[in-house]
N, C-alpha and C positions, 0 to 999 in steps of 0.2 A: 780512533777519533782524531779528526783534523783540528788545526788550531782555530778553525771557524768556531768551535764549541767553546772557546775561552771567553767569547764576547756574545752577548745577547743580540740577535739580529734586530735591526730596526725595520720592523714590518711595514711601518707607515711609509718609510722612505722607499723601500723596495717595491712597494705597491705604486707609489707615485712615478718611480722611474720605469715601472713595468719590467724590473729586473728578473727575468725568468731564471737566469742561472742562480742568482742570490736567493730567490724563493725556494728553488729546488734544494739548495743547501740547507736552508732553513727547516726543511722536512726532517732533517737528520739531527736537529739540535737537541742536545740534552744538557742539562744544568751540570756545572762542575762546582765541586766543594773544595775550594783551595786550602781550607783549614785541615782537611784530611789528607791533602796532597795526592789525591787519587781521583780518577774520573768518577762521576756520580752515575748512578744507574736510574734514577727517577726522570722519567721524561718531562719535559716542559710542555705540557698539553696545549696550552693556549697558543704558543707560538706555531706549533706544527698545524694546529686547526686552522689558524689564520692563513698560514702559507698556502695549505692545501685548497682553502676556499678561493683565495685570490687566483691561484694557477687555474682553477676551473673557470673563473670568470674571464681570464685572459685568453683561454681556449687555444693555447700554444701547444702544439702536438709534442713538443720536447718534454712535456710534463707527464706524458702518459706513462712511461715506464716507472718514474719515480713514485707516481701516485699509486701504480700497481704494487710497488714494494710496500708502500704504506698500509695495504690491506692486512699486513700481518703485524701492525703496530699493537703494542700492549694495550693501549687506550682504546676503548670502544668508541669514545667520542671521535678520536682521530680517525679511526677506521671508517666511521660513518661519513665524516667530511671527505675522505678520499673517494667513497663511492659516489657521493653527490657530485664531486668534481669530474670523476670519470664519466658520469652520466651527462654532464654538460659538454665535455669534450667529444663524446659519441664516437670513439675510435673502437673499430672492430676488434682490435688486439686485446682490448680489456675484457671481452665477453668471457673467455675461458678462466681467468682469474676470478672474475665476479661469480662464476659458478661455484668456486671453491668457497666463496663468502656466503653462499646459500646455506652452508653447514654452521655458519657462525651463530652461536647462541647468545651473543652479546646484545646489549640494548642501551639506549641513552634515555634517561628519564628527564622529562620536563614537567613543571608544576604549574597549576593554575589554581585560582580561588573561585569557588562557586558559592553564591550567596545561599545560606541555609544548609550547605553541606560542608564547606570548609576547603582545606587544601587537597587538591586531587592530583594524583600522580598519572601522567600519560607517558607510556613506554613506546619509544620508537626502536623497533626491532631491526637489527642490521640485515638479517635475511630478507625481510620485507623490502628494504631500501635496495638491496642487491637485485631482487627480482625485478623491480621496477625500472632499474638502471639497464639490466640485460634486455628487456622488452623494448625499451625506448631505443637503445643502441641498435639492436637487431632490425627494427622497423626503419630506422634511418639509413640502414646499410643493406637493403633488400638485395640489390644487384650483387654486391660484393659477398654477401652471405650465401647466395645461391651457389657460388663457385667454391666456397671455402668448406670443403668436406670435413676438415678436422673440427671446425667450430660446430657444424651441424652434428657431427658424431658426439661431440661433448654435450650438446644441447639434449639430444635424444637420450644420452646416458642419464640425464637428470631424471628420467622416468624409472630408473632403478629405485629400490625400495627406500633407501635412506632420504632421497630428495623427491620422492614421487609426489607428494602433495603439493609441491612448489612446481616441480617440472611439468606436470600435466597442464597447469595454467599458462606456463611460459610458452610452451610450444604451440598452445592454441592461440595465445595473444600474438604471437609472432607469425603464425600461419605456416608452419613447416610441414610440407607435404610428406616428407620422409618419415614423419612421426605418426602418420595415419594407421599403419598396420600395427606398430606397438600399442597405440592407444585402442585399436579395436580389440587386441588381446587382453588389455587391462579392463574392458568393458565387462569382462566375466570375473572380475576381482570380487572377493568375498566381502570387501569393505564398501558399504554402501556410499559412505562419504567420498570415497575415491571414484565410484562409478558415476555419480551425477556430474563430478568435475570432468571426467573423461567425455561424457556426452556433450557437455557445454564446448569443450575444446574441439571436438570433431565437428561441431556446428560452426565454430569460427573458422576452422580451416576450410571447410565447405567442399570436401572431396566426395564424389559420388560413391566411392567404395564403402563409405560409412552407412549408407542408407539401409542396407539389409540388417546390419547388426543393431542399428538404432530401432528398427521395426520390431525386432526381437524382444526389445525391453519395454515396449509400450504397454504391455500387461504385467509389468513387474509390481510387486506388492508395495514398493516404496514409492509414494506419490512424488517425491523430489526428483527421484530418477525419471519417472514418467514425464514429468514436466520438462526436464532438461532435454529429454529425447525428442519430445514434440517440437520444442523450440529449435532444436538442432536440425530436424527434418524441414522445418520452415525455412530456415536459413539456406539450407542445401537446395531445397526446391525440386524434389523429384516426385513425379505423379504417381508412382508405384505405392505410395503410403496413403493415397486418398481414402481408400475404404477403411483403413484402420483409424485414420483421423476422424472419419464420420462416427466411428464407433466411440472414440475419445470424447465426442460431444456430450455423452452420457457418463463420463467418468465421475466417480464419487467425489473427486477433488475439484473444487470450484476453479482454482487456477489452472489446472490441467485442461478443463473444459474451455476456458477463455482462450488458452494458447492454442488448442486444437482449432477453434474457429478462426483465430488469426492465421494459423498455418493454412487452413482451407482457403482463406481469402487470398493469401499470397500465391496459392496454386490456381487462382481464378476458377475456383469451384462454385457452382450454383445448385441449390437444392433441386432435386428431381421430383419431389412430391411434398405434399403437406406435412407429412410426418418429419422428413428430413428438415424442412423449413422450421417447424416447431422446435426441433432439437437444437437447431442453430440459434434461434431466438433465446432459447432457455440458456444455452451456453454463454451467450454474450449478456444475459440478464436483460433482455429487451422486454421487460414486464409490461410496459405500456402496450406494446403492439400485441402481446399474446392476451392481455386482459381484455382487449377490444374484441377478441374472438370468444370471450366467455371463459377463458381458462382460470379456474378457481385458484390454483397455486399462484398465478400471476397477481390476481386480484388481492389476495392475502399479502404478497409481497409489496404491493403498492401501499396498502393500508399500513404495513410495517414501517414503511418509509415516512409515512405521515406521523407514526408514533415516535420516531427518532428524535431525541432532543438536540437542539442546536447548542454548541459549545458556549454561546454568549448567554445562556441561561443560568450560568454558574455565577451567583451574585458575588461570592468572595473574591473570584478573580477579577471581576469587573471593578470592584471596590479597590482592590489592591493596585490596579493599574490606574486609578485615578478618575474612573468614569462614574457618571451619576446614575442614579436609579432611572431618571427620565431617559438617559441614553439606553440603558438596559431595556426599558420598555419599548423604546423605538426599534431596537434590534429584534426583539421578540415579534413585534408587529411586522416587521420586514420578512422575517422567517416565516410567519404565519401566512402572509399574503402570497409569498413565493410558493409554498407548498400548495396553497389553493389554486394558483395559477398554472401549476405543472401537474403534479400528481392528482390534486383535486379535480381539475378539468377532465383528466383521463377517466377517472372513476365516474364522474357525471355523464361522460360520454358512453361508458360501459352500461350505465343505467340500471335496469332491473336486476341484472346479474350481480351487481355490486351491493344490493341492498341487504341481503341477508348476512353476507360476510361482515359488512360494516355493523350491523345490529349485533352480530354474534360477538364481535370484539368489544363493543360498547358494553354488552352485558356479561361478558366473561372475564375481561382483564381489569386490572386495578389500574385505571387511567387517572391522570391528574386532570384538573379542571381544563387546562389548555388543550390537551389531547382530546378530551371529550367533546368540547366545544367544536374543535376542528371537524371531527367526524360527523357530529349533528349538523354542521354547516352544509357538509356534502350531501347528507341524506335530504336535508331541506331543499337543496338545488335539484336533487334528482326527483323529489316529490312534486316540485313545481312543473316539471315537464311531463310527469306521468304519475297521476295520484292513485290510479286503480290498484296497482300491486300493493300499496299500503293499506287499502281498504280490505284487501284479501287477508293480509297478515293480521289485521285487527280482529278477524273472525276466527282464524283457525290455528294460529301460532301459540307458543308458550306465553306465559304471563309477562315475563321479562320483555319479550319482543313486542308484545301488545302495549306495554307501557312506553317503550321507546317510540313506537309508531304514533301513539296518542301525543306524545310531545312534539313530534315533527308535524303532525297534522294541525295542532295548535298554532305552530309557528307559521305554517303555510297559509292558514286562515281561508282555506277553500271551502265554500259552503257545500260543495258535493260531498264533504266528509261529514256533515252534521248528522245525517240519518244513521250511518255506521256508528258513530260515536254514541248516539242516544241508544242504540241497541246494545252497547257495551256498558251502559250504566249500571246494569245489575251484575257486572262481572264478579265473580267469587272473591277475587283478590283486591283487598281494600286500596292498596297503592295503585292499582290500575283504575279503580273507580274514581279515586281523587284525582288522578291525572287526566282522565276523561272529562270530568267536571270542569276542571281548570281550563282545559282546551276548548270546550264549548264557550266558556266565557271569553276566551281570546277570540274566537271566531265572531261571536256576537250575534248569531242568528235568533230571531224571536222564537222560532219553532222549537227551541230547546228549553224555553222557560217552564212550560208545563211539566214535561218530564223531570225538570230539575226541582220543581216545587215538590213533586211526590217523594223526592229524597230527603226532604226536611224531616221526614218521620224516621230516618235511619238511626240506628241505635248509636252509631259511632259519632261523637261530638265533632271530631275533626272533619268528617263528611259534612255535617250540617253546616259548619262554618264555611267550608269551601264552596258549598252550594249557595250560600247567602252572598259571598263575594262575586261568584259567577253571575247570579242573577242581576245583582246591582251593576255589575260591568256591562251586561247586555242592555239593560234599560238605560244606562248612562250613555252608551254609544248611539242608542237610538234617538235621543234628544239631540 
């Protein structure tokens, strides 16, 4: 211990003077206990942390070796500051010592308060900070690194078992070509967690040697590995994988399908036939395009989109954020109009092919009023363009479908529907009869009055009352 340790360093003064030598000495400062007349062993953490941080900000290369020595400090906070400063200095000499810090299990805890949860601990792990520092320094010194065989060997050695989980990421982020063969070897590792990281790193390095090994894992049982392999092939960009990527358009995993489509785009691939085109559209979930060709799955997907609730429909969250009910209603209305102008317009354009799926969803699912109104609105728009399919459903479909169609026809108010509705007045299902009576009243055609009068003898009182209201409405509209 030097005499420097007898006195507490004036960090503010050293910083103001940019006294690099003094700050380097401060890195070694430990408190002395004069009462015990011996050197103390407890580090004065704050002093060393401040000194390390300032040296990093000054970016004076004289600080590199002293900061490297600080990587073995007893305090995790001090070691962390040393890493942060070495990262700022960006000197290639610090890479190998930082590799040793990848084994450091220490961490520094910070705390924050979250409303409703309380005080939450956030751990900053030294090994993670060391990894980021290594990648940054290596990428800033690409030319020097390419000729420094010792550092490259040290980085590839990170692929050994104890540092493998971090080493795989590091060599990929840096783009070390010498790591390609070891990574290819690791692609057959028994650990799935390791294998997908290997595939990602091979993609980042971008060497053509990785294509064949990556192709071999495209059919692996683990979707995460298949996804990483597809993305890696996309980055490398080799046309040898095109046929297998086309097959991946039908992968059971949604994200793999999308990645395969993106990879094919990057390879300037174009579908050769309608089947490949539909596979591609399905992979990118272009449901609107597929629906227009009458694809039932796509039609149902679009209807599902209509059913999805908007986050602004959660009243409690709106109220907590100081929003009014009026604001909530406005947001709901905007959401409804948006859906009608996008998905709704597509389904209207699909037309007849979308009718039965819409009716099936209305009659099968437990929809709220807003969802049901939205689907009825689309059926109404389809019916205004082409009423004939609705008249056919009124004759031959199940009673739930007949009731939905009767509601729609009443809203459309097209007199061409009157005859078909009159023929349905004797339907065996009372709910259908009541709906038909109501719709005839909405349409308001006089030809329905006589058939309706005959129903005044119906045994069901509700039917009789519905008939009276319908007749009154027709006669009122006539005046």
